[in-house]
KEMARTOR-883410 format. One record per residue (C-alpha): residue number from 1; x, y, z; residue in one letter. Coordinates in nm, 3 decimals. Layout:
# KEMARTOR-883410
+-----+---------+---------+---------+------+
! seq !       u !       v !       w ! type !
+-----+---------+---------+---------+------+
! NUM !       X !       Y !       Z !    A !
...
+-----+---------+---------+---------+------+
This chain:
# KEMARTOR-883410
+-----+---------+---------+---------+------+
! seq !       u !       v !       w ! type !
+-----+---------+---------+---------+------+
!   1 !  10.468 !   8.370 !   8.394 !    M !
!   2 !  10.364 !   8.163 !   8.091 !    Q !
!   3 !  10.448 !   8.439 !   7.846 !    D !
!   4 !  10.790 !   8.492 !   8.005 !    L !
!   5 !  10.959 !   8.264 !   7.750 !    V !
!   6 !  10.832 !   8.488 !   7.469 !    D !
!   7 !  10.931 !   8.807 !   7.650 !    R !
!   8 !  11.281 !   8.679 !   7.716 !    V !
!   9 !  11.321 !   8.581 !   7.351 !    A !
!  10 !  11.201 !   8.925 !   7.238 !    E !
!  11 !  11.434 !   9.104 !   7.480 !    V !
!  12 !  11.732 !   8.894 !   7.370 !    R !
!  13 !  11.654 !   8.989 !   7.011 !    G !
!  14 !  11.641 !   9.357 !   7.104 !    R !
!  15 !  11.973 !   9.322 !   7.288 !    I !
!  16 !  12.138 !   9.164 !   6.985 !    A !
!  17 !  12.008 !   9.439 !   6.756 !    E !
!  18 !  12.131 !   9.710 !   6.993 !    A !
!  19 !  12.478 !   9.551 !   7.005 !    V !
!  20 !  12.483 !   9.551 !   6.625 !    R !
!  21 !  12.376 !   9.916 !   6.605 !    R !
!  22 !  12.624 !  10.029 !   6.871 !    G !
!  23 !  12.922 !   9.864 !   6.707 !    G !
!  24 !  13.104 !   9.786 !   7.032 !    H !
!  25 !  13.074 !   9.410 !   6.976 !    G !
!  26 !  13.037 !   9.340 !   7.348 !    Q !
!  27 !  12.870 !   9.043 !   7.515 !    A !
!  28 !  12.572 !   9.157 !   7.722 !    V !
!  29 !  12.464 !   8.990 !   8.046 !    R !
!  30 !  12.090 !   9.009 !   8.112 !    L !
!  31 !  12.026 !   9.055 !   8.485 !    V !
!  32 !  11.661 !   8.980 !   8.569 !    A !
!  33 !  11.544 !   9.213 !   8.847 !    V !
!  34 !  11.299 !   9.016 !   9.060 !    T !
!  35 !  11.230 !   9.271 !   9.335 !    K !
!  36 !  10.868 !   9.259 !   9.463 !    T !
!  37 !  10.819 !   8.927 !   9.282 !    H !
!  38 !  10.824 !   8.596 !   9.469 !    G !
!  39 !  11.079 !   8.314 !   9.455 !    P !
!  40 !  10.884 !   8.160 !   9.166 !    E !
!  41 !  11.007 !   8.446 !   8.945 !    A !
!  42 !  11.367 !   8.335 !   9.005 !    V !
!  43 !  11.287 !   7.977 !   8.905 !    A !
!  44 !  11.094 !   8.103 !   8.600 !    A !
!  45 !  11.376 !   8.316 !   8.460 !    V !
!  46 !  11.628 !   8.040 !   8.525 !    Q !
!  47 !  11.408 !   7.801 !   8.328 !    A !
!  48 !  11.425 !   8.054 !   8.041 !    C !
!  49 !  11.804 !   8.041 !   8.042 !    G !
!  50 !  11.871 !   8.356 !   8.246 !    I !
!  51 !  12.141 !   8.283 !   8.503 !    E !
!  52 !  12.172 !   8.628 !   8.664 !    D !
!  53 !  11.921 !   8.768 !   8.914 !    V !
!  54 !  11.929 !   9.118 !   9.061 !    G !
!  55 !  11.783 !   9.235 !   9.390 !    E !
!  56 !  11.775 !   9.583 !   9.542 !    N !
!  57 !  11.740 !   9.484 !   9.906 !    R !
!  58 !  11.959 !   9.245 !  10.100 !    V !
!  59 !  11.683 !   9.087 !  10.310 !    Q !
!  60 !  11.449 !   9.027 !  10.016 !    E !
!  61 !  11.735 !   8.859 !   9.831 !    A !
!  62 !  11.831 !   8.639 !  10.126 !    L !
!  63 !  11.470 !   8.529 !  10.173 !    D !
!  64 !  11.449 !   8.428 !   9.807 !    K !
!  65 !  11.784 !   8.253 !   9.815 !    Q !
!  66 !  11.655 !   8.040 !  10.103 !    A !
!  67 !  11.337 !   7.958 !   9.912 !    A !
!  68 !  11.477 !   7.858 !   9.571 !    V !
!  69 !  11.687 !   7.558 !   9.474 !    S !
!  70 !  11.788 !   7.668 !   9.122 !    V !
!  71 !  12.143 !   7.785 !   9.064 !    A !
!  72 !  12.172 !   8.151 !   8.962 !    V !
!  73 !  12.426 !   8.430 !   9.011 !    R !
!  74 !  12.289 !   8.686 !   9.258 !    W !
!  75 !  12.359 !   9.055 !   9.198 !    H !
!  76 !  12.303 !   9.320 !   9.465 !    L !
!  77 !  12.203 !   9.620 !   9.257 !    I !
!  78 !  12.071 !   9.855 !   9.526 !    G !
!  79 !  12.241 !  10.064 !   9.793 !    H !
!  80 !  12.421 !   9.859 !  10.058 !    L !
!  81 !  12.432 !   9.984 !  10.416 !    Q !
!  82 !  12.775 !   9.950 !  10.574 !    R !
!  83 !  12.639 !   9.743 !  10.862 !    N !
!  84 !  12.523 !   9.477 !  10.615 !    K !
!  85 !  12.849 !   9.411 !  10.429 !    V !
!  86 !  12.865 !   9.056 !  10.570 !    K !
!  87 !  12.571 !   8.973 !  10.341 !    A !
!  88 !  12.806 !   9.010 !  10.042 !    L !
!  89 !  12.903 !   8.647 !  10.096 !    D !
!  90 !  12.566 !   8.567 !   9.935 !    H !
!  91 !  12.617 !   8.774 !   9.619 !    F !
!  92 !  12.824 !   8.728 !   9.306 !    W !
!  93 !  12.858 !   9.103 !   9.243 !    L !
!  94 !  12.788 !   9.434 !   9.416 !    L !
!  95 !  12.676 !   9.688 !   9.153 !    H !
!  96 !  12.651 !   9.995 !   9.375 !    A !
!  97 !  12.982 !  10.078 !   9.540 !    L !
!  98 !  12.860 !  10.433 !   9.582 !    D !
!  99 !  13.095 !  10.593 !   9.837 !    S !
! 100 !  13.446 !  10.578 !   9.977 !    S !
! 101 !  13.311 !  10.490 !  10.322 !    R !
! 102 !  13.126 !  10.189 !  10.181 !    L !
! 103 !  13.439 !  10.087 !   9.987 !    A !
! 104 !  13.639 !  10.087 !  10.311 !    D !
! 105 !  13.379 !   9.872 !  10.487 !    A !
! 106 !  13.365 !   9.627 !  10.195 !    V !
! 107 !  13.745 !   9.617 !  10.184 !    D !
! 108 !  13.765 !   9.527 !  10.553 !    E !
! 109 !  13.512 !   9.247 !  10.500 !    F !
! 110 !  13.692 !   9.114 !  10.194 !    G !
! 111 !  14.030 !   9.108 !  10.367 !    R !
! 112 !  13.883 !   8.943 !  10.675 !    R !
! 113 !  13.730 !   8.660 !  10.472 !    R !
! 114 !  14.048 !   8.619 !  10.267 !    G !
! 115 !  13.891 !   8.687 !   9.929 !    R !
! 116 !  13.822 !   9.025 !   9.764 !    P !
! 117 !  13.466 !   9.133 !   9.687 !    V !
! 118 !  13.386 !   9.194 !   9.320 !    D !
! 119 !  13.226 !   9.537 !   9.282 !    V !
! 120 !  13.124 !   9.800 !   9.031 !    L !
! 121 !  13.195 !  10.166 !   9.108 !    L !
! 122 !  12.869 !  10.363 !   9.095 !    Q !
! 123 !  12.898 !  10.693 !   8.912 !    V !
! 124 !  12.636 !  10.967 !   8.929 !    N !
! 125 !  12.700 !  11.118 !   8.587 !    V !
! 126 !  12.387 !  11.334 !   8.587 !    A !
! 127 !  12.459 !  11.476 !   8.932 !    G !
! 128 !  12.120 !  11.379 !   9.072 !    E !
! 129 !  12.090 !  11.460 !   9.442 !    E !
! 130 !  11.852 !  11.167 !   9.498 !    T !
! 131 !  12.108 !  10.913 !   9.373 !    K !
! 132 !  12.434 !  10.796 !   9.525 !    G !
! 133 !  12.761 !  10.746 !   9.347 !    G !
! 134 !  13.077 !  10.933 !   9.259 !    H !
! 135 !  13.083 !  11.239 !   9.039 !    E !
! 136 !  13.268 !  11.179 !   8.714 !    L !
! 137 !  13.535 !  11.435 !   8.808 !    A !
! 138 !  13.619 !  11.234 !   9.123 !    D !
! 139 !  13.651 !  10.891 !   8.961 !    V !
! 140 !  14.023 !  10.907 !   8.876 !    A !
! 141 !  14.112 !  11.006 !   9.232 !    R !
! 142 !  13.892 !  10.734 !   9.383 !    E !
! 143 !  14.031 !  10.481 !   9.135 !    A !
! 144 !  14.381 !  10.551 !   9.266 !    E !
! 145 !  14.265 !  10.521 !   9.627 !    R !
! 146 !  14.088 !  10.191 !   9.560 !    L !
! 147 !  14.414 !  10.039 !   9.435 !    K !
! 148 !  14.527 !  10.026 !   9.797 !    G !
! 149 !  14.225 !   9.821 !   9.909 !    L !
! 150 !  14.313 !   9.454 !   9.885 !    G !
! 151 !  13.966 !   9.338 !   9.988 !    G !
! 152 !  13.792 !   9.494 !   9.687 !    V !
! 153 !  13.821 !   9.405 !   9.319 !    R !
! 154 !  13.676 !   9.676 !   9.095 !    V !
! 155 !  13.562 !   9.508 !   8.773 !    I !
! 156 !  13.376 !   9.800 !   8.616 !    G !
! 157 !  13.136 !  10.089 !   8.655 !    A !
! 158 !  12.762 !  10.127 !   8.707 !    M !
! 159 !  12.522 !  10.415 !   8.654 !    T !
! 160 !  12.154 !  10.500 !   8.644 !    M !
! 161 !  12.008 !  10.755 !   8.406 !    A !
! 162 !  11.743 !  11.003 !   8.520 !    P !
! 163 !  11.386 !  10.881 !   8.478 !    L !
! 164 !  11.216 !  11.021 !   8.167 !    D !
! 165 !  11.546 !  11.152 !   8.030 !    A !
! 166 !  11.556 !  11.232 !   7.659 !    D !
! 167 !  11.786 !  11.040 !   7.428 !    E !
! 168 !  12.060 !  11.302 !   7.428 !    A !
! 169 !  12.073 !  11.296 !   7.810 !    T !
! 170 !  12.073 !  10.915 !   7.815 !    L !
! 171 !  12.365 !  10.901 !   7.576 !    R !
! 172 !  12.558 !  11.160 !   7.774 !    R !
! 173 !  12.505 !  10.967 !   8.099 !    V !
! 174 !  12.596 !  10.630 !   7.950 !    F !
! 175 !  12.901 !  10.772 !   7.773 !    A !
! 176 !  13.006 !  10.920 !   8.107 !    G !
! 177 !  12.992 !  10.577 !   8.270 !    A !
! 178 !  13.206 !  10.443 !   7.986 !    R !
! 179 !  13.455 !  10.723 !   8.058 !    E !
! 180 !  13.455 !  10.622 !   8.427 !    A !
! 181 !  13.534 !  10.263 !   8.333 !    R !
! 182 !  13.829 !  10.383 !   8.124 !    E !
! 183 !  13.957 !  10.583 !   8.421 !    A !
! 184 !  13.939 !  10.269 !   8.635 !    L !
! 185 !  14.129 !  10.072 !   8.374 !    R !
! 186 !  14.390 !  10.346 !   8.342 !    A !
! 187 !  14.447 !  10.318 !   8.718 !    A !
! 188 !  14.512 !   9.945 !   8.681 !    G !
! 189 !  14.177 !   9.795 !   8.781 !    H !
! 190 !  14.044 !   9.491 !   8.587 !    P !
! 191 !  13.745 !   9.702 !   8.482 !    A !
! 192 !  13.572 !   9.540 !   8.185 !    T !
! 193 !  13.206 !   9.567 !   8.292 !    E !
! 194 !  12.952 !   9.846 !   8.239 !    L !
! 195 !  12.623 !   9.796 !   8.424 !    S !
! 196 !  12.371 !  10.043 !   8.285 !    M !
! 197 !  12.030 !  10.036 !   8.124 !    G !
! 198 !  11.693 !   9.935 !   8.263 !    M !
! 199 !  11.363 !   9.845 !   8.101 !    S !
! 200 !  11.301 !  10.191 !   7.954 !    G !
! 201 !  11.647 !  10.267 !   7.819 !    D !
! 202 !  11.847 !   9.943 !   7.789 !    F !
! 203 !  11.879 !   9.955 !   7.411 !    E !
! 204 !  12.046 !  10.297 !   7.417 !    I !
! 205 !  12.267 !  10.180 !   7.706 !    A !
! 206 !  12.382 !   9.882 !   7.498 !    I !
! 207 !  12.446 !  10.104 !   7.196 !    E !
! 208 !  12.673 !  10.304 !   7.430 !    E !
! 209 !  12.859 !   9.993 !   7.544 !    G !
! 210 !  12.668 !   9.835 !   7.835 !    A !
! 211 !  12.783 !   9.484 !   7.922 !    T !
! 212 !  12.508 !   9.430 !   8.183 !    M !
! 213 !  12.146 !   9.544 !   8.170 !    V !
! 214 !  11.914 !   9.530 !   8.473 !    R !
! 215 !  11.565 !   9.440 !   8.351 !    L !
! 216 !  11.245 !   9.390 !   8.549 !    G !
! 217 !  10.935 !   9.549 !   8.400 !    T !
! 218 !  11.009 !   9.446 !   8.042 !    V !
! 219 !  11.024 !   9.083 !   8.161 !    L !
! 220 !  10.757 !   9.066 !   8.431 !    F !
! 221 !  10.522 !   9.355 !   8.350 !    G !
! 222 !  10.441 !   9.653 !   8.570 !    E !
! 223 !  10.482 !   9.605 !   8.944 !    R !
! 224 !  10.170 !   9.619 !   9.158 !    H !
+-----+---------+---------+---------+------+
């Protein structure tokens, strides 16, 4: 991890340049994705000034939370099974609200605990069968439905681009997520966030308006 300080500095520089090129002027939150890395990775990124940590799996995140003493904001960035919504008490933000059924389960949990759950609506702009999320054409209708769920607070949209997509496809997907966020705002949601961009495409995502990027490989190297 000794070269992590240099990698973080380089990535922050690339983020700043991408913001400048994109012209949106947004602040960008760097979410360090520590999946498959041990608790020491969490402490290492926090020591580098990164305060946001993303995990794909609930149990892996809970195990790390129990093992680290540093204060970070935990993001659940992977699919959440409906029978595990109680675990949301341990996360600052759910990135992947990917279905109406999950939204209803999260809403019930949020109302029961007396505080809404902050979420991002996942949109599947590219229409990939292997990924969850709402089709762009359905976002406005779902945005209206979500207004009736007092246990959920929709603060933005999230998407994933296809692996190995060309630049034109990346821009189309990321612009689609931006369109989804605008539909959420038009419906009255406090939707300011756009979570999109990973290690291979985060600069284009930022140029298209991303406010959160989910980075693992570019910080920690290839997973084994």
